[in-house]
N, C-alpha and C positions, 0 to 999 in steps of 0.2 A: 399607036402601039405604046404600052406603058414602059417607062424607063425602069430598069433594075440596076441597083448598085451591084458591082461585081467584086468578088474577093480576088486576091492575087492568084488563086488557083483556078479561077474561071467560074466558080460557083456563085450563085446569087445570094446576097445577104438578105435574110428575111427580117423585116421590120416587125416589132411587136405590135399587137393591135392597140389602138388608141385607148388611153385610160378612160374609165367611165365616171370617175369622180375627180374633183379638183385636187384632193389629197393625193390620189394616184398619179395624176399628171405632174404635180409638184415633185413627188418622189422620183418619178421617171426622169424629170429634167435635172434634178440634183444628181442622180446617178450618172447621167450623161456628162454633166459638168465635171464631176469627179473623175470619170474615165478620161476626159479630155485633159484635165490638169495632170493626172498621173502620166499620161502619154507625153505631155510637154516636159514634165520633170525628167522622165526617162530619156527623152531625146536631147535634153539640154536646151530646149527652146522656150522654157517657161519664163514669163515676165517677172519682174521684180515683185509685183503685187502678188502673184500666185505663190512665189517662194516665201514671201513675208507672211502671207496668210497661213501657210502650213507650218512655218516656224513658230508662229504665235500659238497655233493649236497644240504644239508639242511643249510649250513652256510650262513651268511649274505653276505659274500664276493662273494660267488657263485651266490646268488640271485641278487646282484648288477650287476655282470658281465652279467648275462642273460638279465637283464633289459637294460643294455647298448647295448648289441647286438641287442635286439628287437628294440630299438630306432634307432640304426644305420641302420637297415633294413628298417624301416619306412622312414628314411631320403633318402636312396637310391631310394626307390619307388617314393617318392615325387619329387626328382630331375629328375627321368626318366619321370614321368608324366609331369613335367614342360617343359622338352625338347620337348616332343611330342606335347604339347600345342603350344610351340613356332613355331614348324614346321607347324602345322595346321594354325596358325595365319599368317605366312609368305605366305602360299599358298593362303589363303583368301585375303590377302593384294594384292598379285600379280593379282588375278582375278579382284578385284575392280579396280586396276589401269588400267588393260587391258580394262575393261568395260568403264571406263572414257575416255580413249584414243579413243576407238571406237566411243563413243558418241560424242566426240568433233571433230572427223574426223581425229585423229592422227593415225599413224602406231602402231600396237600392238607389244610390245616388242622391240621397236626401240631404246629408250634412255638409258636403263639400262644395256647395254652391252651384251644382250643375242642374 
């Protein structure tokens, strides 16, 4: 007979289905650890390491570091978008040049080494 965890009111606790991806599993485990740490802090049974961890997360230095990382991520995205835009512009430019050559009676793709 399968074992069921019981709530204090006598109802069975339903466990969520297992995660289907490593990322989902990691997220679930992090959530469980955070729940446990929160309960320990509320009960006054948290270890010094748990308390220190959350104190560091709330420090100005940590908040500044998170902001710096967020801005760096935005910069990387902007650079990536810019590179894609340049590629699109080069393709458009090449099409315009080919159309002008065709219109003027020139050979397409003849002068630029392609």
